C-alpha positions in Angstrom: 0.0 0.0 0.0 1.2 3.5 -0.9 0.8 6.2 1.7 -1.0 9.3 0.4 0.5 12.5 1.7 -1.4 15.8 1.7 0.6 19.0 1.3 -0.6 22.5 1.5 1.2 24.4 -1.2 1.1 28.0 -2.4 1.8 29.0 -6.0 2.9 32.0 -8.0 3.0 32.7 -11.8 6.2 34.2 -12.9 6.6 34.9 -16.6 5.1 31.9 -18.3 5.7 29.4 -15.5 3.7 28.4 -12.4 5.9 27.6 -9.3 4.8 25.7 -6.2 6.2 26.0 -2.7 5.0 25.8 0.9 2.0 27.6 2.2 3.4 29.6 5.1 0.3 29.4 7.3 0.2 25.6 7.0 1.4 23.3 9.9 1.3 20.3 7.6 4.4 18.5 6.2 6.6 20.8 4.2 8.5 20.2 1.0 12.1 21.3 0.3 13.0 23.0 -2.9 10.9 24.7 -5.6 8.6 23.0 -8.1 7.2 24.1 -11.4 4.2 22.9 -13.4 5.4 21.2 -16.6 3.6 20.9 -20.0 2.5 17.4 -19.0 0.8 18.8 -15.9 3.3 17.2 -13.6 5.4 19.0 -10.9 9.1 19.1 -11.6 11.7 20.0 -9.0 13.5 23.0 -10.5 16.7 24.8 -9.4 18.4 21.9 -7.5 20.6 24.4 -5.6 17.4 25.2 -3.6 16.6 21.6 -2.5 17.8 22.1 1.1 15.4 25.0 1.7 11.8 25.1 2.8 10.5 28.0 0.6 7.4 30.0 1.7 7.4 32.9 -0.8 8.9 33.5 -4.3 9.3 36.5 -6.6 11.3 38.0 -9.4 13.3 41.2 -8.9 14.8 41.7 -12.3 14.9 40.0 -15.7 17.2 37.3 -14.4 17.1 37.6 -10.6 14.6 35.8 -8.4 14.2 35.6 -4.7 12.9 32.8 -2.4 11.9 33.3 1.2 12.7 30.7 3.9 11.8 31.0 7.6 14.9 33.0 8.4 16.4 34.2 5.1 15.9 35.6 1.6 17.7 33.7 -1.2 18.7 35.6 -4.3 19.3 33.4 -7.4 19.2 33.1 -11.1 18.4 30.1 -13.4 21.8 28.6 -12.8 22.9 29.2 -9.2 22.3 30.7 -5.7 23.8 34.2 -5.8 23.5 35.1 -2.1 21.6 34.2 1.1 20.6 37.1 3.3 19.8 36.1 6.9 17.0 37.9 8.5 17.6 39.7 11.8 18.7 36.7 13.8 17.7 38.1 17.1 14.0 38.3 16.1 11.7 35.4 17.2 9.3 34.1 14.6 9.4 33.1 10.9 10.0 35.3 7.9 7.0 34.7 5.5 7.1 37.5 2.9 9.6 39.8 1.2 9.1 42.9 -1.0 11.7 45.0 -2.7 11.5 48.1 -4.9 14.5 50.4 -5.7 16.1 51.2 -2.3 13.4 49.8 0.0 13.0 46.2 1.3 10.0 45.1 3.4 10.1 41.9 5.4 7.0 40.3 6.9 7.6 38.1 9.9 5.1 35.8 11.6 5.7 36.3 15.3 5.6 33.4 17.8 2.2 34.8 18.9 0.9 34.3 15.4 0.5 37.9 14.2 2.6 39.7 11.6 5.4 42.2 12.1 6.7 44.5 9.4 10.4 45.4 9.1 11.5 48.0 6.6 15.0 48.3 5.4 16.2 51.5 3.7 19.1 50.4 1.6 20.3 53.9 0.8 20.4 55.0 4.5 21.4 51.5 5.8 18.6 51.9 8.3 16.0 49.3 9.8 12.6 50.3 10.9 10.0 48.2 12.8 6.4 49.3 12.2 4.9 49.7 15.6 2.4 47.0 16.5 -0.3 49.5 17.4 -0.9 50.1 13.6 -1.3 46.5 12.7 -3.3 45.6 15.9 -2.1 41.9 15.6 -3.6 41.6 12.1 -2.3 39.3 9.4 -0.9 41.1 6.3 -2.7 40.5 3.0 -0.4 42.4 0.7 2.2 45.1 0.4 2.9 47.6 -2.4 5.9 49.9 -2.6 4.9 52.8 -4.8 7.0 54.9 -7.2 7.8 57.4 -4.4 8.9 54.5 -2.0 5.9 54.9 0.2 4.7 51.5 1.5 1.1 50.5 1.4 0.0 47.7 3.6 -3.3 45.9 3.4 -4.3 43.6 6.2 -7.0 41.1 7.1 -9.4 43.1 9.3 -7.4 46.2 10.0 -7.7 48.1 6.7 -5.0 49.9 4.7 -2.0 51.6 6.1 0.4 54.0 4.3 3.9 54.4 5.6 5.4 57.6 4.2 9.0 57.3 2.8 10.2 60.6 4.2 9.1 60.2 7.8 8.4 56.5 8.3 6.4 57.8 11.3 3.8 59.0 11.8 1.7 56.7 9.7 0.1 59.0 7.2 -3.2 57.2 6.8 -5.0 54.2 8.2 -8.1 53.4 6.2 -10.2 51.1 8.4 -11.8 48.5 6.2 -12.9 45.2 7.5 -12.2 43.4 4.3 -8.9 42.1 2.8 -7.4 44.0 -0.1 -5.0 42.7 -2.7 -2.8 45.1 -4.7 -2.0 45.0 -8.4 1.4 46.5 -9.1 1.3 48.1 -12.5 
């Protein structure tokens, strides 16, 4: 008898390929590596240099540069090799679950040990870290993040609305729009 294993996976379409990786909210068994849907509708393990990592998010930064998020690092890679692994603030307790980058701003979403999300912002130009105060998220989970052309950061959450973090001041929060529904952003 073969044992049937159920996995909770997330997916993302990048260019013309659909990639599968771990659903970060899942407590079920996790896979290592990154998988892509092939023409014959089977999953293929792609990028063997990622086979030691449990990936929970994926994206593309440039034409040839991708990133993959693990519980404690962001991996930057191309089609052929791992370029670098950036460990996320080692002193922080919790798992890294999302990563966003645009020009000189990086945003890291961490799931705390209590289960809610924390937002860390890194200004590359100023070499400065900023933790969004928890009072603005009110222990909400993050739905999506958009970094606009002016490097302002827009955060949508499940149940706590929309928050804009202004580039120039980082605090105070410019606007919190209290909506009780989840928003998803489309970056154009």
